[in-house]
C-alpha positions as CSV (number, residue, x, y, z in Angstrom):
1,X,-0.1,-0.3,-0.2
2,X,2.8,2.3,0.3
3,X,2.9,3.1,-3.3
4,X,-0.3,4.3,-3.6
5,X,0.0,6.3,-0.5
6,X,2.9,7.7,-1.8
7,X,1.1,8.1,-5.2
8,X,-2.5,8.8,-4.8
9,X,-4.8,11.1,-2.8
10,X,-8.5,11.0,-2.8
11,X,-11.0,13.4,-3.1
12,X,-14.6,12.5,-1.6
13,X,-18.1,15.1,-2.0
14,X,-21.1,14.5,-0.3
15,X,-24.0,16.0,1.6
16,X,-26.1,14.4,3.8
17,X,-25.1,11.2,2.9
18,X,-25.3,9.0,6.8
19,X,-24.3,6.2,6.6
20,X,-23.1,6.0,3.2
21,X,-20.7,8.5,3.9
22,X,-19.3,6.5,6.9
23,X,-18.6,3.3,4.6
24,X,-17.2,5.2,2.2
25,X,-14.3,6.7,4.5
26,X,-13.8,3.7,6.1
27,X,-12.7,2.0,2.5
28,X,-10.1,5.1,2.2
29,X,-8.2,4.7,5.5
30,X,-5.0,4.3,4.0
31,X,-5.1,7.0,1.6
32,X,-4.9,10.9,1.9
33,X,-7.9,12.1,2.2
34,X,-10.0,15.4,1.3
35,X,-13.8,15.4,2.1
36,X,-15.9,18.4,0.6
37,X,-19.0,19.0,2.3
38,X,-21.9,21.1,0.7
39,X,-23.7,21.6,3.8
40,X,-24.6,18.5,5.6
41,X,-26.9,18.3,8.6
42,X,-26.7,15.1,9.5
43,X,-22.7,15.2,11.6
44,X,-20.8,14.7,8.0
45,X,-18.7,16.9,8.5
46,X,-17.5,15.9,12.4
47,X,-17.3,12.5,11.8
48,X,-15.4,13.2,8.7
49,X,-12.9,15.3,10.9
50,X,-13.0,12.5,13.5
51,X,-12.0,9.7,11.4
52,X,-8.6,11.3,9.9
53,X,-10.1,13.5,6.6
54,X,-9.3,16.9,5.8
55,X,-12.7,18.7,5.5
56,X,-13.6,21.5,3.5
57,X,-17.1,23.1,4.4
58,X,-18.1,24.7,1.1
59,X,-19.5,28.6,1.2
60,X,-23.2,27.7,0.4
61,X,-23.8,31.4,-0.4
62,X,-22.2,30.6,-3.9
63,X,-23.7,28.3,-6.3
64,X,-22.9,25.0,-5.4
65,X,-21.6,22.2,-7.9
66,X,-20.3,18.8,-8.0
67,X,-17.8,20.3,-10.0
68,X,-17.3,23.1,-7.8
69,X,-16.7,20.4,-5.0
70,X,-14.0,17.8,-6.7
71,X,-12.2,21.4,-7.9
72,X,-12.1,22.6,-4.3
73,X,-10.8,19.2,-3.1
74,X,-8.2,18.7,-5.3
75,X,-6.7,22.2,-4.5
76,X,-6.8,21.2,-0.9
77,X,-5.4,17.8,-1.4
78,X,-2.3,19.9,-3.4
79,X,-1.9,21.7,-0.2
80,X,-1.2,18.9,1.8
81,X,0.4,16.6,-0.2
82,X,2.0,18.2,-3.1
83,X,3.8,14.7,-4.3
84,X,1.0,13.5,-5.6
85,X,0.6,12.1,-8.7
86,X,-2.6,10.7,-9.4
87,X,-6.4,11.6,-7.7
88,X,-9.1,9.1,-7.1
89,X,-12.4,10.8,-7.2
90,X,-15.3,9.3,-5.6
91,X,-18.9,10.4,-4.5
92,X,-20.2,10.0,-0.9
93,X,-22.6,7.8,-1.6
94,X,-20.0,5.1,-2.9
95,X,-17.8,2.9,-1.4
96,X,-14.5,2.2,-3.2
97,X,-13.3,-1.7,-3.5
98,X,-10.2,-3.0,-1.5
99,X,-7.3,-3.1,-4.3
100,X,-8.6,-0.8,-6.7
101,X,-6.5,1.9,-6.3
102,X,-3.4,-0.1,-6.7
103,X,-5.1,-1.6,-9.5
104,X,-6.0,1.8,-11.6
105,X,-2.1,3.4,-10.0
106,X,-0.2,0.1,-11.2
107,X,-2.5,0.7,-15.1
108,X,-2.0,4.6,-15.3
109,X,1.9,4.1,-14.5
110,X,2.3,1.3,-18.0
111,X,0.1,3.5,-19.6
112,X,1.4,7.0,-20.2
113,X,-0.9,8.5,-22.7
114,X,-3.9,7.3,-20.8
115,X,-5.1,10.5,-18.2
116,X,-7.7,8.5,-16.5
117,X,-8.8,5.2,-15.7
118,X,-12.1,4.1,-14.0
119,X,-13.6,0.1,-13.5
120,X,-16.8,-1.5,-12.7
121,X,-19.3,0.2,-10.4
122,X,-22.4,-1.8,-9.0
123,X,-25.4,-0.9,-6.4
124,X,-25.2,-1.9,-3.5
125,X,-28.7,-3.1,-3.4
126,X,-30.0,-3.5,-7.0
127,X,-33.2,-5.8,-5.6
128,X,-34.3,-2.9,-3.4
129,X,-36.4,-1.2,-6.4
130,X,-36.9,-1.3,-9.8
131,X,-35.2,2.0,-10.1
132,X,-31.2,0.6,-8.2
133,X,-31.7,-2.0,-10.9
134,X,-31.8,0.4,-13.8
135,X,-29.0,2.3,-12.7
136,X,-27.3,-0.7,-11.8
137,X,-27.7,-1.9,-15.2
138,X,-26.5,1.8,-16.5
139,X,-22.9,1.4,-14.6
140,X,-22.9,-1.9,-16.9
141,X,-20.3,-0.2,-19.9
142,X,-18.0,-2.5,-21.6
143,X,-14.2,-2.4,-20.9
144,X,-11.5,-0.9,-23.2
145,X,-11.1,2.6,-24.6
146,X,-13.7,4.8,-23.7
147,X,-15.5,8.6,-24.3
148,X,-16.1,9.6,-20.6
149,X,-15.9,8.3,-17.4
150,X,-18.7,9.0,-14.3
151,X,-17.9,10.2,-10.3
152,X,-15.5,7.9,-9.3
153,X,-12.5,8.2,-11.6
154,X,-8.8,8.3,-10.5
155,X,-6.9,10.8,-12.5
156,X,-3.3,11.9,-13.6
157,X,-2.8,15.2,-11.4
158,X,-1.3,16.7,-14.2
159,X,-3.3,15.8,-17.3
160,X,-6.3,17.8,-14.7
161,X,-4.6,20.6,-14.1
162,X,-3.1,21.5,-17.7
163,X,-7.1,21.3,-18.6
164,X,-8.2,23.7,-15.6
165,X,-10.1,20.9,-14.0
166,X,-13.9,20.3,-14.0
167,X,-16.1,23.0,-15.4
168,X,-17.7,24.3,-12.4
169,X,-21.1,25.8,-13.8
170,X,-22.3,22.9,-14.9
171,X,-24.8,21.2,-12.8
172,X,-24.4,17.5,-14.6
173,X,-22.4,15.8,-17.0
174,X,-19.4,18.0,-15.9
175,X,-17.3,14.5,-16.0
176,X,-17.9,14.0,-19.2
177,X,-17.3,17.4,-20.5
178,X,-13.8,17.6,-18.9
179,X,-13.5,14.0,-21.2
180,X,-13.7,16.1,-24.1
181,X,-11.1,18.8,-23.2
182,X,-8.9,15.6,-21.7
183,X,-9.2,13.6,-25.6
184,X,-9.3,17.0,-27.1
185,X,-5.6,17.8,-25.3
186,X,-4.6,14.1,-26.8
187,X,-4.9,12.4,-24.0
188,X,-7.2,8.9,-23.8
189,X,-9.4,7.5,-21.6
190,X,-9.8,3.7,-20.5
191,X,-12.4,1.5,-18.5
192,X,-10.8,-2.0,-17.3
193,X,-12.4,-4.8,-16.1
194,X,-12.0,-4.8,-11.9
195,X,-14.4,-3.6,-9.6
196,X,-14.2,0.0,-8.8
197,X,-17.2,1.1,-6.1
198,X,-20.3,0.3,-4.4
199,X,-22.8,3.2,-5.5
200,X,-25.7,3.8,-3.2
201,X,-28.7,5.3,-5.1
202,X,-31.5,4.9,-2.5
203,X,-34.2,5.2,-5.3
204,X,-37.1,4.1,-4.6
205,X,-39.9,6.0,-6.4
206,X,-40.2,7.2,-9.9
207,X,-40.4,10.9,-9.0
208,X,-36.8,9.8,-7.9
209,X,-36.2,8.4,-11.5
210,X,-37.6,11.0,-13.0
211,X,-35.6,14.1,-11.5
212,X,-32.7,11.8,-11.9
213,X,-33.8,11.1,-15.6
214,X,-34.5,15.1,-16.2
215,X,-31.3,15.2,-15.0
216,X,-29.6,13.9,-17.6
217,X,-31.7,15.9,-20.0
218,X,-30.1,19.1,-18.6
219,X,-26.5,17.8,-19.4
220,X,-26.9,16.2,-22.8
221,X,-27.9,20.1,-23.3
222,X,-25.5,21.5,-21.5
223,X,-23.1,19.2,-23.0
224,X,-24.4,19.7,-26.8
225,X,-24.2,23.7,-26.2
226,X,-20.8,23.8,-25.2
227,X,-19.0,20.7,-28.0
228,X,-22.0,19.7,-30.0
229,X,-20.8,21.4,-32.7
230,X,-17.5,20.6,-32.6
231,X,-15.4,17.6,-34.0
232,X,-16.5,15.4,-30.7
233,X,-20.0,16.1,-31.3
234,X,-20.0,16.1,-27.4
235,X,-23.8,14.7,-26.7
236,X,-24.9,16.1,-30.2
237,X,-27.1,12.9,-30.5
238,X,-28.4,12.5,-27.3
239,X,-30.3,16.0,-27.1
240,X,-31.4,15.1,-30.8
241,X,-33.2,11.9,-29.7
242,X,-34.4,13.3,-26.4
243,X,-36.1,16.2,-28.8
244,X,-37.7,13.6,-31.6
245,X,-38.8,11.2,-29.3
246,X,-40.1,13.6,-26.0
247,X,-41.2,16.3,-28.2
248,X,-41.6,15.9,-31.9
249,X,-43.4,12.4,-32.2
250,X,-46.2,13.2,-29.5
251,X,-47.0,16.4,-31.4
252,X,-46.8,14.2,-34.5
253,X,-48.9,12.2,-33.2
254,X,-51.3,14.4,-31.3
255,X,-51.9,16.1,-34.8
256,X,-52.7,12.5,-36.7
257,X,-55.3,11.8,-34.7
258,X,-56.6,15.0,-34.4
259,X,-56.8,15.4,-38.5
260,X,-57.0,11.7,-39.3
261,X,-59.3,10.4,-36.9
262,X,-59.8,7.9,-35.7
263,X,-57.1,6.1,-37.4
264,X,-54.6,8.9,-37.2
265,X,-54.8,8.2,-33.8
266,X,-53.0,4.6,-34.3
267,X,-49.4,6.9,-34.6
268,X,-49.6,6.2,-31.0
269,X,-48.2,2.9,-31.8
270,X,-44.8,3.7,-32.8
271,X,-43.9,3.9,-29.4
272,X,-45.4,0.2,-28.0
273,X,-43.0,-0.6,-31.1
274,X,-40.5,1.2,-29.7
275,X,-40.7,-0.5,-26.4
276,X,-40.5,-3.7,-28.6
277,X,-37.6,-3.2,-30.9
278,X,-35.4,-2.2,-27.3
279,X,-36.5,-5.3,-26.2
280,X,-35.2,-7.7,-28.6
281,X,-32.1,-5.9,-28.5
282,X,-31.4,-5.8,-24.8
283,X,-29.7,-8.7,-22.7
284,X,-31.5,-10.7,-19.9
285,X,-34.6,-12.0,-18.9
286,X,-37.2,-10.9,-20.9
287,X,-38.3,-9.1,-18.0
288,X,-35.4,-7.2,-17.5
289,X,-35.5,-6.6,-21.3
290,X,-38.6,-5.3,-21.3
291,X,-38.2,-3.4,-18.1
292,X,-35.1,-1.7,-19.7
293,X,-36.8,-1.2,-22.8
294,X,-39.6,0.5,-21.2
295,X,-37.7,2.7,-18.9
296,X,-35.2,4.0,-21.5
297,X,-38.3,5.3,-23.7
298,X,-40.1,6.8,-20.8
299,X,-36.8,8.8,-20.2
300,X,-36.5,10.4,-23.2
301,X,-39.4,12.8,-21.9
302,X,-38.3,13.1,-18.8
303,X,-35.1,14.1,-20.4
304,X,-36.8,16.6,-22.7
305,X,-37.7,18.7,-19.8
306,X,-34.1,18.9,-18.8
307,X,-33.3,19.9,-21.7
308,X,-36.3,22.9,-21.6
309,X,-35.0,23.8,-18.6
310,X,-31.6,24.4,-19.6
311,X,-33.0,26.7,-22.7
312,X,-35.3,28.6,-20.4
313,X,-32.0,29.2,-17.8
314,X,-29.6,30.3,-20.9
315,X,-32.6,32.1,-22.3
316,X,-33.2,34.4,-19.0
317,X,-30.1,34.0,-17.8
318,X,-30.2,32.7,-15.1
319,X,-27.9,30.6,-12.4
320,X,-28.9,26.5,-12.9
321,X,-30.3,25.1,-9.8
322,X,-29.3,21.8,-8.9
323,X,-31.8,18.7,-9.7
324,X,-31.8,16.8,-6.7
325,X,-33.3,13.2,-6.5
326,X,-32.3,12.0,-3.0
């Protein structure tokens, strides 16, 4: 573990994570840790300090974003452990898998052209709700070179500094946006076939899932606004897809029904057809494939609301507000 201690530090961000944060910090007991708290009222700050973490309490008079928290944590880590070459970012609702840091550091040391490496994130309780299960399926990505990572990742400190860190005005999607700038600077990003973190989504209601999907739509819109027209075409297809499925198709189906009744109402069958098409292409049991297809289709509507919210914020020059789901 000595190589890990000398080479890497850890930045954890969270708010009111309770037992999830305790599990997270306990899994980092052999590393230099900075915990960045964004206004917790559950004793997280006190517990983190008592257990050896360097704690930053964000000034909540300024707009909070996860990107801002990560940047401030990284800067503080530079002050207290300036010799580290890699930084592991972890969300406070995740537990780092034992041995992951050694795997990640060894991989980055062997591949100097790779800026960041991530692994497999799994849900702690996928059986507790369909929404947790959907998250668990979302985390299942193939290993190899990838375009982006999520909140949990090991990054080269010099690469992160060279591109200016995370973009602090983004309320979601700041990780893929950072990846665009890393790739533009000539770096590569990799996902390895090793367990990295255990996540606790704690989603038990459709409302929570809907808000999370809406936040995804906001991130697609913001990402496409920033980089969609460039060579990376960042989130350009995702932004177009949600408008097609979540806005223009329903409008067309409604128009068909009103203009050509009663047969025009059959246009709405395009949605069951879309669910069937995805079901046939998904993996797993028939029930799992159908559930995934159904929620993926419904998510396009939530994402469209998120995109509209982004457009409203841009039009009115409003500071974006977090879309929280728990």
